N, CA, C and O atoms as a GROMACS GRO file, in nm:
protein
  380
    1MET      N    1   7.343  13.360  10.037
    1MET     CA    2   7.487  13.345  10.028
    1MET      C    3   7.537  13.231  10.118
    1MET      O    4   7.625  13.155  10.078
    2LYS      N    5   7.481  13.218  10.238
    2LYS     CA    6   7.523  13.114  10.330
    2LYS      C    7   7.498  12.974  10.275
    2LYS      O    8   7.584  12.887  10.291
    3PRO      N    9   7.381  12.946  10.209
    3PRO     CA   10   7.361  12.812  10.152
    3PRO      C   11   7.466  12.778  10.046
    3PRO      O   12   7.506  12.662  10.033
    4ILE      N   13   7.510  12.876   9.970
    4ILE     CA   14   7.612  12.850   9.867
    4ILE      C   15   7.744  12.812   9.933
    4ILE      O   16   7.810  12.718   9.889
    5ARG      N   17   7.783  12.883  10.038
    5ARG     CA   18   7.908  12.851  10.108
    5ARG      C   19   7.900  12.712  10.171
    5ARG      O   20   7.998  12.637  10.169
    6THR      N   21   7.787  12.679  10.227
    6THR     CA   22   7.769  12.547  10.287
    6THR      C   23   7.779  12.438  10.182
    6THR      O   24   7.842  12.334  10.205
    7ALA      N   25   7.717  12.460  10.067
    7ALA     CA   26   7.721  12.362   9.958
    7ALA      C   27   7.864  12.346   9.907
    7ALA      O   28   7.909  12.234   9.884
    8LEU      N   29   7.934  12.458   9.889
    8LEU     CA   30   8.073  12.451   9.843
    8LEU      C   31   8.161  12.379   9.943
    8LEU      O   32   8.246  12.299   9.904
    9ALA      N   33   8.142  12.405  10.069
    9ALA     CA   34   8.220  12.337  10.172
    9ALA      C   35   8.197  12.186  10.167
    9ALA      O   36   8.290  12.108  10.182
   10ALA      N   37   8.073  12.146  10.147
   10ALA     CA   38   8.041  12.003  10.138
   10ALA      C   39   8.107  11.941  10.016
   10ALA      O   40   8.159  11.830  10.024
   11VAL      N   41   8.103  12.011   9.902
   11VAL     CA   42   8.166  11.960   9.779
   11VAL      C   43   8.316  11.942   9.800
   11VAL      O   44   8.371  11.838   9.764
   12PHE      N   45   8.382  12.042   9.858
   12PHE     CA   46   8.526  12.031   9.880
   12PHE      C   47   8.558  11.920   9.979
   12PHE      O   48   8.660  11.852   9.963
   13ALA      N   49   8.476  11.901  10.080
   13ALA     CA   50   8.498  11.794  10.176
   13ALA      C   51   8.494  11.658  10.107
   13ALA      O   52   8.577  11.571  10.134
   14VAL      N   53   8.398  11.639  10.019
   14VAL     CA   54   8.386  11.513   9.944
   14VAL      C   55   8.508  11.495   9.853
   14VAL      O   56   8.564  11.385   9.848
   15ILE      N   57   8.548  11.599   9.783
   15ILE     CA   58   8.664  11.590   9.692
   15ILE      C   59   8.789  11.550   9.768
   15ILE      O   60   8.860  11.460   9.726
   16PHE      N   61   8.817  11.617   9.880
   16PHE     CA   62   8.938  11.587   9.956
   16PHE      C   63   8.932  11.448  10.018
   16PHE      O   64   9.036  11.382  10.029
   17THR      N   65   8.816  11.403  10.058
   17THR     CA   66   8.802  11.268  10.112
   17THR      C   67   8.830  11.164  10.006
   17THR      O   68   8.902  11.068  10.031
   18VAL      N   69   8.775  11.183   9.887
   18VAL     CA   70   8.798  11.089   9.776
   18VAL      C   71   8.943  11.089   9.736
   18VAL      O   72   9.001  10.983   9.714
   19MET      N   73   9.003  11.205   9.726
   19MET     CA   74   9.144  11.214   9.687
   19MET      C   75   9.232  11.144   9.789
   19MET      O   76   9.324  11.070   9.751
   20GLY      N   77   9.207  11.164   9.916
   20GLY     CA   78   9.287  11.100  10.019
   20GLY      C   79   9.269  10.950  10.022
   20GLY      O   80   9.365  10.877  10.046
   21ALA      N   81   9.149  10.904  10.000
   21ALA     CA   82   9.120  10.761  10.004
   21ALA      C   83   9.182  10.687   9.888
   21ALA      O   84   9.211  10.567   9.900
   22SER      N   85   9.203  10.753   9.775
   22SER     CA   86   9.256  10.685   9.657
   22SER      C   87   9.406  10.696   9.646
   22SER      O   88   9.463  10.650   9.547
   23ALA      N   89   9.473  10.756   9.742
   23ALA     CA   90   9.618  10.774   9.736
   23ALA      C   91   9.689  10.647   9.779
   23ALA      O   92   9.741  10.638   9.890
   24GLU      N   93   9.692  10.549   9.691
   24GLU     CA   94   9.760  10.423   9.717
   24GLU      C   95   9.910  10.442   9.691
   24GLU      O   96   9.948  10.512   9.598
   25PRO      N   97   9.995  10.380   9.773
   25PRO     CA   98  10.138  10.390   9.747
   25PRO      C   99  10.174  10.320   9.616
   25PRO      O  100  10.112  10.222   9.578
   26VAL      N  101  10.275  10.373   9.549
   26VAL     CA  102  10.322  10.315   9.423
   26VAL      C  103  10.447  10.233   9.453
   26VAL      O  104  10.548  10.287   9.499
   27TYR      N  105  10.439  10.103   9.426
   27TYR     CA  106  10.552  10.014   9.449
   27TYR      C  107  10.632   9.998   9.320
   27TYR      O  108  10.576   9.992   9.211
   28THR      N  109  10.764   9.992   9.336
   28THR     CA  110  10.856   9.976   9.224
   28THR      C  111  10.931   9.845   9.243
   28THR      O  112  10.968   9.811   9.355
   29LYS      N  113  10.952   9.772   9.134
   29LYS     CA  114  11.028   9.647   9.141
   29LYS      C  115  11.176   9.677   9.131
   29LYS      O  116  11.219   9.768   9.061
   30GLY      N  117  11.253   9.596   9.204
   30GLY     CA  118  11.397   9.613   9.201
   30GLY      C  119  11.467   9.489   9.252
   30GLY      O  120  11.404   9.395   9.301
   31VAL      N  121  11.600   9.490   9.239
   31VAL     CA  122  11.685   9.383   9.290
   31VAL      C  123  11.790   9.448   9.380
   31VAL      O  124  11.857   9.544   9.341
   32VAL      N  125  11.802   9.395   9.500
   32VAL     CA  126  11.900   9.448   9.595
   32VAL      C  127  12.040   9.414   9.546
   32VAL      O  128  12.071   9.299   9.516
   33LYS      N  129  12.124   9.516   9.537
   33LYS     CA  130  12.262   9.496   9.493
   33LYS      C  131  12.357   9.493   9.612
   33LYS      O  132  12.448   9.410   9.617
   34ASN      N  133  12.336   9.583   9.708
   34ASN     CA  134  12.426   9.593   9.823
   34ASN      C  135  12.347   9.645   9.944
   34ASN      O  136  12.255   9.724   9.929
   35VAL      N  137  12.385   9.599  10.062
   35VAL     CA  138  12.318   9.640  10.184
   35VAL      C  139  12.425   9.690  10.282
   35VAL      O  140  12.524   9.622  10.307
   36LYS      N  141  12.401   9.810  10.338
   36LYS     CA  142  12.493   9.866  10.437
   36LYS      C  143  12.414   9.917  10.557
   36LYS      O  144  12.392  10.037  10.571
   37PRO      N  145  12.372   9.824  10.644
   37PRO     CA  146  12.293   9.864  10.760
   37PRO      C  147  12.367   9.965  10.850
   37PRO      O  148  12.304  10.053  10.909
   38GLU      N  149  12.498   9.951  10.858
   38GLU     CA  150  12.574  10.042  10.944
   38GLU      C  151  12.567  10.188  10.895
   38GLU      O  152  12.586  10.281  10.973
   39ASP      N  153  12.538  10.205  10.765
   39ASP     CA  154  12.522  10.339  10.706
   39ASP      C  155  12.376  10.376  10.686
   39ASP      O  156  12.344  10.490  10.649
   40GLY      N  157  12.285  10.279  10.710
   40GLY     CA  158  12.143  10.304  10.688
   40GLY      C  159  12.106  10.312  10.541
   40GLY      O  160  12.012  10.381  10.504
   41LYS      N  161  12.184  10.239  10.455
   41LYS     CA  162  12.164  10.251  10.310
   41LYS      C  163  12.155  10.115  10.242
   41LYS      O  164  12.207  10.014  10.290
   42VAL      N  165  12.087  10.116  10.128
   42VAL     CA  166  12.075   9.998  10.043
   42VAL      C  167  12.089  10.042   9.897
   42VAL      O  168  12.038  10.147   9.858
   43THR      N  169  12.160   9.962   9.818
   43THR     CA  170  12.173   9.988   9.675
   43THR      C  171  12.076   9.897   9.603
   43THR      O  172  12.075   9.776   9.625
   44ILE      N  173  11.994   9.956   9.515
   44ILE     CA  174  11.890   9.880   9.444
   44ILE      C  175  11.900   9.908   9.295
   44ILE      O  176  11.913  10.023   9.253
   45ILE      N  177  11.894   9.800   9.216
   45ILE     CA  178  11.878   9.811   9.070
   45ILE      C  179  11.727   9.813   9.049
   45ILE      O  180  11.660   9.712   9.069
   46HIS      N  181  11.673   9.928   9.009
   46HIS     CA  182  11.528   9.943   9.008
   46HIS      C  183  11.472   9.980   8.872
   46HIS      O  184  11.542  10.033   8.785
   47GLU      N  185  11.342   9.950   8.856
   47GLU     CA  186  11.268   9.994   8.739
   47GLU      C  187  11.240  10.143   8.753
   47GLU      O  188  11.282  10.205   8.851
   48GLU      N  189  11.171  10.201   8.657
   48GLU     CA  190  11.139  10.343   8.661
   48GLU      C  191  11.064  10.377   8.790
   48GLU      O  192  10.971  10.306   8.829
   49LEU      N  193  11.104  10.486   8.854
   49LEU     CA  194  11.031  10.539   8.969
   49LEU      C  195  10.932  10.639   8.915
   49LEU      O  196  10.961  10.758   8.904
   50VAL      N  197  10.812  10.591   8.882
   50VAL     CA  198  10.711  10.669   8.812
   50VAL      C  199  10.676  10.796   8.889
   50VAL      O  200  10.672  10.905   8.832
   51GLU      N  201  10.650  10.782   9.020
   51GLU     CA  202  10.606  10.897   9.098
   51GLU      C  203  10.712  11.005   9.110
   51GLU      O  204  10.680  11.120   9.139
   52LEU      N  205  10.839  10.969   9.089
   52LEU     CA  206  10.948  11.067   9.095
   52LEU      C  207  11.000  11.104   8.956
   52LEU      O  208  11.094  11.183   8.943
   53GLU      N  209  10.938  11.047   8.852
   53GLU     CA  210  10.979  11.071   8.713
   53GLU      C  211  11.128  11.044   8.695
   53GLU      O  212  11.201  11.124   8.637
   54MET      N  213  11.173  10.927   8.746
   54MET     CA  214  11.313  10.888   8.742
   54MET      C  215  11.325  10.758   8.663
   54MET      O  216  11.254  10.662   8.692
   55PRO      N  217  11.415  10.753   8.564
   55PRO     CA  218  11.428  10.632   8.484
   55PRO      C  219  11.488  10.516   8.565
   55PRO      O  220  11.540  10.536   8.675
   56ALA      N  221  11.479  10.398   8.508
   56ALA     CA  222  11.539  10.280   8.570
   56ALA      C  223  11.690  10.299   8.580
   56ALA      O  224  11.753  10.350   8.488
   57MET      N  225  11.746  10.258   8.693
   57MET     CA  226  11.890  10.270   8.715
   57MET      C  227  11.928  10.198   8.843
   57MET      O  228  11.843  10.138   8.909
   58THR      N  229  12.055  10.204   8.878
   58THR     CA  230  12.104  10.152   9.004
   58THR      C  231  12.136  10.272   9.092
   58THR      O  232  12.208  10.363   9.050
   59MET      N  233  12.084  10.272   9.213
   59MET     CA  234  12.114  10.384   9.302
   59MET      C  235  12.106  10.344   9.448
   59MET      O  236  12.050  10.240   9.484
   60VAL      N  237  12.164  10.429   9.531
   60VAL     CA  238  12.167  10.409   9.675
   60VAL      C  239  12.052  10.486   9.738
   60VAL      O  240  12.028  10.603   9.706
   61PHE      N  241  11.982  10.420   9.829
   61PHE     CA  242  11.871  10.480   9.902
   61PHE      C  243  11.898  10.471  10.051
   61PHE      O  244  11.968  10.380  10.096
   62ARG      N  245  11.844  10.563  10.125
   62ARG     CA  246  11.838  10.550  10.271
   62ARG      C  247  11.722  10.455  10.302
   62ARG      O  248  11.636  10.433  10.217
   63VAL      N  249  11.721  10.400  10.421
   63VAL     CA  250  11.614  10.311  10.464
   63VAL      C  251  11.545  10.375  10.584
   63VAL      O  252  11.611  10.412  10.681
   64ALA      N  253  11.413  10.388  10.577
   64ALA     CA  254  11.337  10.460  10.679
   64ALA      C  255  11.336  10.387  10.814
   64ALA      O  256  11.335  10.450  10.919
   65ASP      N  257  11.336  10.254  10.810
   65ASP     CA  258  11.324  10.176  10.932
   65ASP      C  259  11.430  10.067  10.931
   65ASP      O  260  11.434   9.984  10.840
   66ASP      N  261  11.516  10.065  11.032
   66ASP     CA  262  11.624   9.966  11.038
   66ASP      C  263  11.574   9.822  11.035
   66ASP      O  264  11.648   9.732  10.994
   67ALA      N  265  11.450   9.798  11.076
   67ALA     CA  266  11.394   9.663  11.073
   67ALA      C  267  11.386   9.609  10.930
   67ALA      O  268  11.383   9.488  10.910
   68MET      N  269  11.381   9.698  10.831
   68MET     CA  270  11.376   9.654  10.691
   68MET      C  271  11.502   9.579  10.650
   68MET      O  272  11.498   9.496  10.560
   69PHE      N  273  11.614   9.607  10.715
   69PHE     CA  274  11.739   9.540  10.678
   69PHE      C  275  11.730   9.389  10.697
   69PHE      O  276  11.804   9.315  10.632
   70ASP      N  277  11.642   9.342  10.785
   70ASP     CA  278  11.622   9.198  10.804
   70ASP      C  279  11.566   9.133  10.678
   70ASP      O  280  11.578   9.012  10.660
   71ARG      N  281  11.504   9.213  10.591
   71ARG     CA  282  11.439   9.160  10.470
   71ARG      C  283  11.517   9.193  10.343
   71ARG      O  284  11.471   9.163  10.233
   72LEU      N  285  11.634   9.254  10.359
   72LEU     CA  286  11.713   9.295  10.243
   72LEU      C  287  11.843   9.217  10.238
   72LEU      O  288  11.918   9.212  10.336
   73GLU      N  289  11.869   9.156  10.123
   73GLU     CA  290  11.996   9.086  10.102
   73GLU      C  291  12.031   9.092   9.954
   73GLU      O  292  11.941   9.092   9.870
   74PRO      N  293  12.160   9.098   9.922
   74PRO     CA  294  12.200   9.107   9.781
   74PRO      C  295  12.138   8.995   9.696
   74PRO      O  296  12.138   8.878   9.735
   75GLY      N  297  12.087   9.035   9.581
   75GLY     CA  298  12.026   8.940   9.487
   75GLY      C  299  11.876   8.922   9.506
   75GLY      O  300  11.811   8.863   9.420
   76LYS      N  301  11.822   8.970   9.614
   76LYS     CA  302  11.679   8.951   9.642
   76LYS      C  303  11.594   9.047   9.558
   76LYS      O  304  11.623   9.166   9.550
   77GLU      N  305  11.489   8.993   9.497
   77GLU     CA  306  11.392   9.075   9.424
   77GLU      C  307  11.294   9.133   9.524
   77GLU      O  308  11.241   9.062   9.610
   78ILE      N  309  11.269   9.264   9.512
   78ILE     CA  310  11.180   9.332   9.606
   78ILE      C  311  11.083   9.423   9.531
   78ILE      O  312  11.103   9.454   9.414
   79GLU      N  313  10.980   9.464   9.601
   79GLU     CA  314  10.894   9.574   9.558
   79GLU      C  315  10.897   9.672   9.673
   79GLU      O  316  10.881   9.634   9.789
   80PHE      N  317  10.919   9.800   9.640
   80PHE     CA  318  10.939   9.898   9.745
   80PHE      C  319  10.876  10.032   9.708
   80PHE      O  320  10.850  10.060   9.591
   81THR      N  321  10.853  10.112   9.811
   81THR     CA  322  10.810  10.250   9.789
   81THR      C  323  10.924  10.340   9.831
   81THR      O  324  11.004  10.306   9.918
   82VAL      N  325  10.930  10.456   9.768
   82VAL     CA  326  11.036  10.551   9.799
   82VAL      C  327  10.976  10.691   9.808
   82VAL      O  328  10.887  10.728   9.731
   83GLU      N  329  11.026  10.767   9.904
   83GLU     CA  330  10.984  10.906   9.922
   83GLU      C  331  11.108  10.991   9.945
   83GLU      O  332  11.213  10.941   9.986
   84ARG      N  333  11.094  11.118   9.917
   84ARG     CA  334  11.202  11.212   9.948
   84ARG      C  335  11.177  11.262  10.090
   84ARG      O  336  11.084  11.339  10.114
   85LEU      N  337  11.261  11.218  10.185
   85LEU     CA  338  11.249  11.258  10.325
   85LEU      C  339  11.373  11.338  10.363
   85LEU      O  340  11.486  11.290  10.349
   86ASN      N  341  11.352  11.458  10.410
   86ASN     CA  342  11.464  11.546  10.446
   86ASN      C  343  11.563  11.560  10.330
   86ASN      O  344  11.684  11.567  10.351
   87GLY      N  345  11.510  11.562  10.208
   87GLY     CA  346  11.593  11.580  10.089
   87GLY      C  347  11.663  11.454  10.041
   87GLY      O  348  11.737  11.460   9.942
   88LYS      N  349  11.642  11.341  10.106
   88LYS     CA  350  11.709  11.215  10.070
   88LYS      C  351  11.606  11.114  10.021
   88LYS      O  352  11.500  11.098  10.081
   89LEU      N  353  11.638  11.044   9.912
   89LEU     CA  354  11.550  10.938   9.865
   89LEU      C  355  11.558  10.822   9.963
   89LEU      O  356  11.665  10.769   9.992
   90THR      N  357  11.440  10.783  10.013
   90THR     CA  358  11.434  10.688  10.125
   90THR      C  359  11.332  10.579  10.095
   90THR      O  360  11.218  10.607  10.057
   91VAL      N  361  11.374  10.452  10.114
   91VAL     CA  362  11.282  10.338  10.103
   91VAL      C  363  11.192  10.344  10.226
   91VAL      O  364  11.239  10.341  10.340
   92THR      N  365  11.061  10.353  10.201
   92THR     CA  366  10.966  10.367  10.312
   92THR      C  367  10.882  10.243  10.338
   92THR      O  368  10.822  10.230  10.444
   93ASP      N  369  10.877  10.150  10.240
   93ASP     CA  370  10.799  10.028  10.260
   93ASP      C  371  10.849   9.920  10.167
   93ASP      O  372  10.900   9.948  10.059
   94LEU      N  373  10.835   9.795  10.210
   94LEU     CA  374  10.869   9.677  10.129
   94LEU      C  375  10.750   9.584  10.125
   94LEU      O  376  10.676   9.571  10.222
   95LYS      N  377  10.732   9.519  10.010
   95LYS     CA  378  10.629   9.414  10.000
   95LYS      C  379  10.695   9.281  10.022
   95LYS      O  380  10.628   9.178  10.019
   0.00000   0.00000   0.00000
């Protein structure tokens, strides 16, 4: 019985390692429409957010790091990642 548990543990360890290693962030293309650093928000006209099953639209996002505002200006084309943090859709990375 012990060899079976050991083998299963090894299999699960490999599966979780592979799954974690292949979890690449999904970037979405968009165009910045409006920037409000004082509110911590940016409005983006974006393509489909595949990972959130959300169609293309214009929407307001929170920004995870205020330093990102240095790279955001109306009319600029961007690629970004978004996550739901504390229930709010938040830009977490920019390319």
